[in-house]
C-alpha positions as CSV (number, residue, x, y, z in Angstrom):
1,M,30.5,57.2,-5.6
2,T,29.3,56.5,-9.1
3,A,26.2,54.4,-9.9
4,T,28.4,51.6,-11.2
5,G,30.3,51.6,-7.9
6,I,27.1,51.4,-5.9
7,R,25.8,48.5,-8.0
8,V,29.2,46.6,-7.6
9,G,29.1,47.3,-3.8
10,I,25.5,46.0,-3.5
11,F,26.4,42.9,-5.6
12,V,29.5,42.1,-3.4
13,L,27.4,42.7,-0.2
14,T,24.6,40.4,-1.5
15,A,27.1,37.7,-2.4
16,V,28.8,37.8,1.0
17,I,25.4,37.6,2.8
18,F,24.2,34.6,0.7
19,A,27.6,32.9,1.0
20,G,27.5,33.3,4.8
21,S,24.0,32.1,5.2
22,G,24.4,29.2,2.8
23,S,27.3,27.6,4.6
24,A,25.6,28.1,8.0
25,A,22.5,26.2,6.7
26,F,24.6,23.1,6.1
27,V,26.2,22.9,9.5
28,E,24.0,22.1,12.4
29,R,24.6,20.7,15.9
30,L,21.7,18.7,17.2
31,T,21.4,17.8,20.8
32,F,19.8,14.7,22.3
33,K,19.1,13.3,25.8
34,A,17.9,10.1,27.5
35,E,16.7,9.5,31.0
36,L,17.9,6.0,32.0
37,K,15.4,4.2,34.1
38,S,15.4,0.7,35.6
39,I,13.7,-1.9,33.4
40,Q,10.4,-3.2,34.8
41,G,10.8,-6.5,36.5
42,T,14.4,-5.9,37.6
43,E,13.3,-4.3,40.8
44,S,16.4,-2.1,40.4
45,K,16.7,1.3,41.9
46,A,19.3,2.4,39.3
47,S,18.9,5.6,37.2
48,G,21.0,7.7,35.0
49,K,21.2,10.1,32.1
50,L,22.8,10.6,28.7
51,S,23.4,13.7,26.7
52,A,24.6,13.7,23.1
53,V,25.5,16.1,20.3
54,Y,25.4,15.2,16.6
55,D,27.3,17.5,14.1
56,T,25.7,17.2,10.7
57,S,28.7,18.5,8.8
58,T,31.2,15.9,10.2
59,R,28.5,13.2,11.0
60,K,30.1,12.9,14.4
61,L,28.0,11.9,17.4
62,T,29.5,12.7,20.8
63,W,27.9,11.5,24.0
64,R,28.4,11.7,27.8
65,G,26.4,9.9,30.5
66,S,26.3,8.6,34.0
67,Y,24.3,6.2,36.1
68,G,24.2,4.9,39.7
69,G,22.5,2.4,41.9
70,L,23.1,-0.7,39.8
71,G,22.6,-4.0,41.6
72,T,25.9,-5.3,40.3
73,Y,28.6,-4.1,37.9
74,A,27.8,-3.1,34.3
75,T,28.9,-5.7,31.7
76,A,27.8,-3.9,28.5
77,A,26.3,-0.7,27.3
78,R,24.9,-0.5,23.8
79,I,22.8,1.8,21.6
80,H,20.0,-0.1,19.9
81,G,18.1,1.0,16.8
82,P,14.5,0.6,15.6
83,S,14.6,-3.2,15.2
84,S,16.3,-3.5,18.6
85,G,19.5,-4.4,16.8
86,V,22.8,-3.0,18.2
87,V,23.8,0.2,16.4
88,L,26.8,1.2,18.6
89,R,28.7,-0.6,21.3
90,L,30.0,1.8,24.0
91,R,33.6,1.2,24.7
92,S,33.5,3.0,28.0
93,I,30.7,1.6,30.2
94,N,31.8,2.6,33.7
95,S,30.0,5.7,35.1
96,P,30.6,8.4,34.1
97,F,31.1,7.4,30.4
98,D,31.6,9.1,27.1
99,G,32.4,8.4,23.5
100,T,32.2,9.3,19.9
101,A,31.1,7.7,16.6
102,I,30.8,8.6,13.0
103,L,27.3,7.8,11.7
104,S,26.0,6.6,8.4
105,D,23.1,8.5,6.7
106,K,20.7,5.7,7.9
107,Q,22.0,5.9,11.5
108,A,21.7,9.7,11.5
109,A,18.1,9.5,10.2
110,D,17.1,7.0,12.9
111,L,18.8,9.0,15.7
112,I,17.2,12.2,14.6
113,A,13.8,10.5,14.4
114,G,14.2,9.3,18.0
115,R,14.4,5.6,17.1
116,W,17.5,4.8,19.3
117,F,17.7,3.7,22.9
118,L,20.6,3.0,25.3
119,L,20.6,-0.3,27.2
120,V,23.0,-1.0,30.1
121,R,23.4,-4.7,31.0
122,T,24.7,-5.9,34.3
123,A,25.9,-9.2,35.8
124,R,22.6,-9.6,37.7
125,H,20.5,-8.5,34.7
126,P,22.2,-9.7,31.5
127,D,19.1,-8.7,29.4
128,G,19.4,-5.1,30.7
129,E,19.0,-3.2,34.0
130,L,18.8,0.4,32.6
131,R,17.1,1.7,29.5
132,G,16.6,5.1,28.0
133,Q,15.1,6.4,24.8
134,I,17.4,8.8,23.0
135,E,15.3,11.8,22.1
136,P,16.0,15.2,20.4
137,V,16.1,18.1,22.7
138,K,13.6,20.7,21.6
């Protein structure tokens, strides 16, 4: 092989390596979890869990969760943000539940920073019976 052929081969190999590592750097799947615990003062024995995955390339959040031991039936399940405002309303609230949403840049930043929590409301406890802080899995 000639010196020019070697240089071209090295250039092509370098370009392939950088192209492959560059695209992988922009795609990341972040995982999150929440332990759902009864809210103080409800005297509930309920508990549950939530797991979620956020795809940074598609901005899609996918979640799955379950709970048990509620005093009455669930009436709503919502994800709240830093100001306790509703960020996402879960369409499926019966356990087990799952869902997806496309997040805005602000929503993604708050999720990644651990500023979101899930609140499950019930007929007996309309202000909430279960709550869990959504945290990044390390």
